[in-house]
N, C-alpha and C positions, 0 to 999 in steps of 0.2 A: 142492528146490534147496538146494545147500550154502550155508552162511553166507557172504554176499558180503564180509563184513568180514575174513575170514581172511587173504587175500593183501593187501588194501588196508591193513589194520591195520599190516602190516610194510612194504608198499611205500612209503608216504608218508614215514616217517622214514628208511628206507634210501635213498630218492631224495635227500633233503636231505643225508644223510651222504656219499653218493657225489659229489654236486656240490661239497661243501666239500672232500672229499679230493682231487678233481681240481684245484681251485683251489690248494690247499696244495701239491700236487705241482708244478704249473706255476709258481706265484708264490713259493714258499718253498724247496722242495727243489731244484728245478733251479738257481736262482741260488746256493744254497749249494754245490751240486756244482761249478759252474764258477767262481764268484767266490771262494769260500772253500776250494776244493779238499776238500770234504766229500762224497764219493760215497755215504757211508752214509745220508745224508738221503734220497736218491732210492731206495736199496734198501729202506729202512723204509717210506717213504711210498708207494712203488710197490706193495709187498705189500698195504698197507692198502687202497689204492685198487683194486687188482686184485680183492681179496676182495669189496669193496663193489660193484664193477662186476658181478661174477658173481652176487651176491645180487640186484642190481637187475634183471638180465636174467631170472633165474629167477622172481622175483616178478612181473615184467611178463608173463611167459608164463602164470603162474597167474592173473593178473588177466584176461588175454585170454580164457581159457576160462571163468572164473567170471563175468565181467561181460559176456561175449559181444562182445568187441571184434572188429572186422573186421581183416583183415590190414593194411589201410591205417592204422588207428588204432594197432595194435601197432608197425608200421614207424615211425610218427611218434615214438612213445614210445622206441623203440630208438635212432633217430637222435639224439634229444635227449640220450641218454646219451653220445654221442660228441663233443658240443660242450661246451666248458668251463662254460657256465652253463645248458646245456639241461636238466639234471636238475631245476633249480628250476622251469622252465616246465612240465615234465612233471608234477611234483608238484602244482603249482597247477591244471593242467588236470584231473588225476584227482580232486583234491579238489572242484573245481567240478562235475565229472560226478557224483560221489557225492552232493553236496549237492542237485543237481537231481533225482537219482533218489529220494532220501528225501523231498524236498518234494512230488514227484508222487504218492507212495504215500498212500493214505487212512489217516488216523489213527483207530484204534478208540477209541470213547468210553468 
């Protein structure tokens, strides 16, 4: 079996970055666009968030196949990416899943 940490190594930090970028887009860039008439803020932050979102979804797909996630589990992780703070919950859930998987594996002496 392939190294399970390949996708999860990148999924966890990208998940956090995607969540932060979503909040920055909603709470900083959007007010700057409408209150301060700075549409460039949304243009820049929108690109950053869009790239992180694509990376999040592709890494989640990789995790699905490497970790054996069901369609329901992948669907939950995907829906979390659509909610402003959902990526943080997805990251925490995947981290807990990995901690449980490594704790259940026997340790060679």
